[in-house]
C-alpha positions in Angstrom: -71.9 11.2 -9.9 -71.7 11.8 -6.1 -69.3 14.1 -4.3 -69.1 13.7 -0.5 -67.6 16.9 0.8 -65.6 17.9 3.9 -65.6 14.7 5.8 -63.1 13.4 8.3 -61.9 10.3 6.5 -61.1 7.1 8.4 -60.1 4.9 5.4 -58.9 1.7 7.3 -55.6 2.1 5.5 -54.0 5.2 7.1 -53.8 5.1 10.9 -54.6 8.8 11.2 -57.9 10.3 9.9 -57.7 13.2 7.5 -60.0 15.8 6.0 -60.9 15.1 2.4 -63.7 14.7 -0.3 -64.8 11.5 -2.0 -65.8 11.4 -5.6 -68.1 8.5 -6.6 -69.1 7.5 -10.1 -71.0 4.4 -11.3 -70.9 2.9 -7.8 -67.1 3.1 -7.4 -64.8 5.5 -5.6 -63.0 7.6 -8.2 -60.7 9.5 -5.9 -60.2 10.8 -2.4 -58.6 14.2 -2.2 -59.0 17.6 -0.7 -61.1 20.3 -2.4 -62.4 18.1 -5.3 -64.4 20.2 -7.8 -67.0 18.5 -10.1 -69.8 20.5 -11.5 -71.8 17.5 -12.7 -71.8 15.7 -9.3 -74.5 15.7 -6.6 -72.8 17.2 -3.6 -73.4 15.7 -0.1 -71.9 17.9 2.5 -70.7 16.1 5.6 -68.9 19.0 7.4 -68.3 18.1 11.0 -69.0 14.4 10.4 -66.8 11.3 10.2 -66.6 9.0 7.2 -65.8 5.3 7.4 -65.8 2.3 5.0 -68.9 0.2 5.1 -68.5 -2.3 8.0 -67.9 -5.9 7.1 -69.1 -9.0 8.9 -66.7 -12.0 8.5 -69.0 -14.7 10.0 -72.7 -14.6 10.4 -76.0 -16.4 9.5 -77.9 -13.2 8.6 -80.5 -13.9 5.9 -80.5 -17.7 6.7 -81.7 -17.4 10.3 -84.1 -14.5 10.2 -85.9 -12.0 12.4 -88.8 -13.4 14.5 -88.9 -16.8 13.0 -88.9 -20.4 14.3 -88.1 -23.6 12.5 -90.1 -22.7 9.5 -87.8 -19.8 8.5 -84.5 -21.0 9.8 -82.3 -22.4 7.0 -78.8 -22.4 8.4 -78.4 -26.0 9.4 -79.2 -29.3 7.6 -80.0 -31.6 10.5 -80.4 -34.8 8.5 -76.9 -35.1 6.9 -73.7 -34.6 8.9 -71.7 -34.1 5.7 -73.5 -31.5 3.7 -70.7 -29.8 1.8 -72.9 -29.6 -1.4 -75.1 -27.0 0.2 -74.8 -23.3 -0.7 -75.8 -20.3 1.3 -77.2 -18.4 -1.7 -80.0 -20.9 -1.9 -81.3 -19.9 1.6 -80.7 -16.2 2.0 -83.9 -14.2 2.4 -83.4 -10.7 1.0 -86.5 -9.4 2.7 -85.4 -10.3 6.2 -85.6 -7.3 8.6 -82.1 -8.1 9.9 -80.7 -6.9 6.6 -82.4 -3.5 7.1 -81.0 -3.3 10.6 -77.6 -4.2 9.3 -77.4 -1.5 6.7 -78.9 1.1 8.9 -76.0 0.4 11.3 -73.4 0.7 8.5 -72.8 -3.0 8.0 -72.7 -3.1 4.2 -71.1 -6.5 3.5 -72.1 -9.8 5.1 -70.2 -13.1 4.9 -73.0 -15.5 5.7 -73.6 -19.2 5.6 -74.4 -22.5 7.3 -74.2 -23.0 11.0 -72.1 -25.5 12.9 -74.3 -28.5 13.3 -72.5 -30.4 10.6 -68.9 -31.6 10.1 -69.2 -30.0 6.7 -72.1 -27.6 6.3 -71.7 -26.0 2.9 -70.4 -22.8 1.4 -70.6 -19.2 2.7 -71.4 -16.3 0.5 -70.4 -12.6 0.6 -73.3 -10.2 -0.2 -74.6 -6.8 0.4 -77.8 -6.3 2.5 -79.8 -4.5 -0.1 -81.9 -5.8 -2.9 -84.8 -8.1 -3.8 -82.9 -11.0 -5.3 -79.8 -12.6 -3.9 -78.3 -13.1 -7.3 -78.0 -9.4 -7.7 -76.7 -8.9 -4.1 -73.8 -11.2 -4.0 -70.2 -10.0 -4.2 -69.0 -13.6 -4.4 -71.3 -16.6 -4.2 -68.8 -19.0 -2.6 -66.1 -17.7 -0.4 -65.5 -20.6 2.1 -66.4 -24.1 2.9 -67.8 -24.4 6.5 -66.6 -27.2 8.7 -67.1 -27.6 12.5 -65.3 -29.0 15.4 -66.1 -29.4 19.1 -69.5 -29.7 20.8 -72.0 -28.8 18.1 -71.5 -31.8 15.7 -71.3 -34.0 18.8 -74.5 -32.7 20.2 -76.5 -32.6 17.0 -75.4 -36.0 15.8 -74.7 -37.9 19.0 -77.5 -40.4 18.3 -76.3 -40.7 14.6 -72.8 -42.0 15.1 -70.9 -38.8 16.0 -70.4 -38.5 19.7 -66.7 -37.8 19.9 -64.2 -35.2 18.7 -62.2 -38.0 17.1 -65.2 -39.0 15.0 -65.7 -35.4 13.8 -62.0 -35.2 12.7 -62.2 -38.6 11.0 -65.3 -37.7 9.0 -63.6 -34.5 7.7 -60.5 -36.4 6.8 -62.6 -39.1 5.0 -64.2 -36.4 2.8 -60.9 -34.8 2.0 -59.4 -38.2 1.1 -62.3 -39.0 -1.1 -62.3 -35.6 -2.7 -58.6 -35.8 -3.5 -59.1 -39.2 -5.1 -62.0 -37.9 -7.1 -59.9 -35.0 -8.2 -57.1 -37.3 -9.3 -59.6 -39.4 -11.3 -60.9 -36.3 -13.0 -57.4 -35.2 -13.9 -56.5 -38.6 -15.3 -59.7 -38.7 -17.4 -58.7 -35.4 -19.0 -62.2 -34.8 -20.2 -62.7 -38.2 -21.7 -66.3 -39.2 -20.9 -65.5 -42.9 -20.9 -62.8 -42.4 -18.2 -64.6 -39.9 -16.0 -65.7 -41.0 -12.5 -69.4 -41.0 -11.7 -70.5 -37.5 -10.7 -70.6 -37.0 -7.0 -72.1 -33.7 -5.9 -70.5 -33.7 -2.5 -67.0 -34.5 -3.7 -67.4 -32.0 -6.5 -68.2 -29.3 -3.9 -64.9 -30.0 -2.2 -62.7 -29.4 -5.3 -62.5 -25.6 -4.8 -61.0 -26.3 -1.3 -58.4 -28.7 -2.7 -57.5 -26.2 -5.4 -57.1 -23.5 -2.7 -59.8 -21.4 -4.4 -61.7 -21.1 -1.1 -60.6 -22.0 2.4 -62.1 -24.3 5.0 -64.0 -22.1 7.4 -63.4 -23.9 10.7 -65.8 -23.4 13.6 -63.6 -24.1 16.7 -63.8 -22.7 20.2 -61.4 -24.8 22.4 -57.6 -24.6 21.9 -57.4 -28.3 21.1 -60.1 -27.9 18.3 -58.1 -25.0 16.8 -55.1 -27.2 16.5 -57.0 -30.2 15.1 -58.4 -27.9 12.4 -54.9 -26.7 11.6 -53.5 -30.2 11.7 -56.0 -31.4 9.1 -55.5 -28.4 6.9 -51.7 -29.0 6.9 -52.2 -32.7 6.2 -54.2 -32.0 3.0 -52.4 -28.7 2.1 -55.6 -26.7 2.0 -56.2 -23.1 3.2 -58.1 -22.5 6.4 -59.5 -19.7 8.5 -60.4 -20.2 12.2 -63.8 -19.1 13.4 -64.8 -18.1 16.9 -61.3 -18.8 18.4 -62.7 -18.5 22.0 -59.6 -19.8 23.7 -57.2 -18.0 21.3 -55.9 -15.8 24.1 -54.6 -19.0 25.8 -52.5 -20.0 22.8 -51.5 -16.7 21.4 -47.9 -17.5 20.4 -49.0 -20.7 18.7 -51.7 -19.0 16.6 -49.4 -16.1 15.7 -46.9 -18.6 14.3 -49.5 -20.2 12.1 -50.3 -17.0 10.1 -54.0 -17.8 9.5 -56.9 -15.4 9.6 -59.0 -15.4 12.8 -62.6 -14.5 13.2 -63.1 -13.8 16.9 -66.5 -13.9 18.6 -69.3 -13.7 19.4 -68.0 -12.4 22.7 -71.0 -10.3 23.8 -72.9 -13.4 24.9 -73.3 -15.8 27.8 -71.0 -18.8 28.0 -73.8 -21.2 27.2 -71.7 -24.4 26.9 -68.6 -26.0 28.3 -66.3 -25.0 25.4 -67.1 -21.3 26.0 -66.1 -21.2 29.6 -63.0 -19.1 28.8 -64.8 -16.5 26.7 -63.2 -13.1 27.2 -62.7 -9.8 25.5 -59.0 -10.4 26.1 -59.1 -12.7 23.1 -59.2 -10.1 20.3 -56.9 -7.8 22.3 -54.2 -10.4 22.8 -54.3 -11.8 19.3 -54.2 -8.4 17.7 -51.3 -7.3 19.9 -49.4 -10.5 18.8 -49.8 -9.5 15.2 -52.5 -11.9 14.2 -55.0 -11.1 11.5 -58.2 -10.5 13.5 -61.8 -10.0 12.5 -64.4 -9.2 15.1 -67.7 -11.0 14.5 -71.2 -11.1 15.8 -72.1 -14.6 14.5 -75.5 -12.9 14.0 -78.2 -13.6 15.0 -76.2 -14.7 18.1 -75.4 -11.0 18.5 -77.8 -8.8 16.4 -76.0 -7.8 13.3 -76.3 -4.1 13.9 -74.1 -4.4 17.0 -70.9 -5.3 15.0 -69.4 -1.8 15.6 -70.3 -2.0 19.3 -68.4 -5.3 19.6 -65.3 -3.5 18.2 -65.9 -0.8 20.8 -66.0 -3.3 23.6 -62.7 -4.7 22.3 -61.2 -1.2 22.5 -62.5 -0.8 26.0 -60.7 -4.1 26.9 -57.4 -2.7 25.5 -57.4 -3.2 21.7 -55.8 -0.5 19.6 -58.7 1.6 18.1 -57.2 1.5 14.6 -56.8 -2.3 14.8 -60.4 -2.5 16.0 -61.5 -0.5 13.0 -59.6 -2.8 10.7 -61.2 -5.8 12.5 -64.6 -4.7 11.2 -63.5 -3.4 7.8 -60.5 -4.5 5.8 -59.6 -7.6 7.8 -63.0 -9.3 7.4 -63.0 -8.2 3.7 -59.7 -10.1 3.3 -61.0 -13.0 5.4 -64.0 -13.3 3.0 -61.9 -12.9 -0.1 -63.6 -9.7 -1.2 -61.0 -7.1 -0.2 -60.6 -6.1 -3.9 -64.0 -4.5 -3.7 -64.8 -3.6 -0.1 -63.3 -3.0 3.4 -61.5 0.3 2.9 -62.0 3.7 1.3 -59.7 3.6 -1.7 -60.0 4.6 -5.4 -61.4 1.8 -7.5 -63.3 0.1 -4.6 -67.1 0.0 -4.2 -68.6 3.1 -2.8 -69.8 1.6 0.5 -69.5 4.5 2.8 -70.8 5.2 6.4 -71.2 8.7 7.8 -71.4 9.2 11.5 -71.4 12.0 14.1 -68.7 10.3 16.1 -66.9 7.1 16.7 -68.9 4.0 15.6 -67.5 2.3 18.8 -69.6 4.6 21.0 -73.2 3.8 21.8 -74.4 7.4 21.6 -73.0 7.8 18.0 -75.6 8.2 15.3 -75.1 6.7 11.8 -76.2 9.7 9.8 -76.1 8.1 6.3 -75.1 4.9 4.6 -74.2 4.4 0.9 -73.9 1.1 -0.8 -72.5 1.1 -4.3 -72.9 4.9 -4.2 -76.6 4.7 -3.5 -78.0 6.1 -0.3 -79.7 3.3 1.6 -80.1 5.1 4.9 -80.3 8.6 6.3 -81.0 9.6 9.8 
C-alpha cells in the first residue's frame, strides 16, 4: 500500500484544490481524505507540493512515430491503401521508444495513439500507458476510435491515386459505411448459419464497432467546412464521432456548441504549414471552452513533443482559458474522449493511481515534476 501525505490536491473534479492524503492499494486509489492513518502503507510525504491526476493525451502518434527515426521506424500511415480501416495501432506501438520516457517524466500517463491522417480511413486508435515492455500489458483499451480524415492530407497523399478532391474523400468514407452497413445486415440475417454468412471481409468487419456505436469515428478536420462534412456523414449513418484538430473551431463556435460532440483541439504550438491551418490560433480552445464545448487540448505528438502537453494547456490559459477548464482539457476531458474515464483522468476512489506531484502549476515552464506514479508504481522522481 502507498500513502501520499499532505498534498494540495487538484483532482480535476472539484474546482478548488484542497489539502488531503491519498491511499493507494493494488494500483487503485482507495480514498482521498484528510489525515489518513495506515500503519501498513509506505508513506510518501509531499508537504508543500501539488498533486494532480496523470495527464491524458487525446490524440497523438507516440509510439508509432518514434524518436530520431526516419521511414524505417515510422509506422503511423499506410501509404499504399487509402482505405485501411482494418489496421490497429497496437500492432505498431514501440514500447521502448524514448518518447514514452519523456511523456511519463512530464506526467503524461495515458496516451490515445493511432494512425495518422494520410488515409480516408486509417485504422483504430488505442489508449495505453507509457510504461512497460509489451504493448499487450500497457493498453487500457486496445480499440477506442476509428480514424478517418478530411481535408488536405488524403488529397495530397493520394492525389495521383484517384483522390484529389474533398468530394472524393467524403464519397470514399460514405462508400465504406454503406458497404459495412450492408455487411452487418447480412450477418444479422444469417444469424450464425454458416451457409448464409457473407464472405468474411476484414475491412468491413473492422467498421462494425463504429456502426454499433461501440467506438466513434475520430475525424481529422481543420477547416470549418471539413468539420461540417464529418458531422454530416456521422448523422447520415447514425454513428458517433469526435472531431480532431478543429483548427477553425473558433470561427464556428455556436454551430459546434449545438452539436454536442467532443473536440480535440491542436496542435496549436506549431507553424501554419499548410493552407488549411492559416487560421490557427490559441483563441480556438478558449472560445470553444467558454461556449461550453467538451474540449481536449492535444499535442498530436510528435508534431509537438509529448512532454509539452501541460505547456500547451498553459498557453491556452495565457490566451484566456479558465485554468480549471484547461486542467480538465488535459485530464478528465481527454479520458472521456478516449473512452477510458472509468479508469483515468481524475483523482477519485476506484480509479487507477496515476498521480503527478509538482512544485507548482504544471502550466508554468519553471515548474518541476517531482514524481510520477502509474498504477501506484513510481515511474519518475526528480
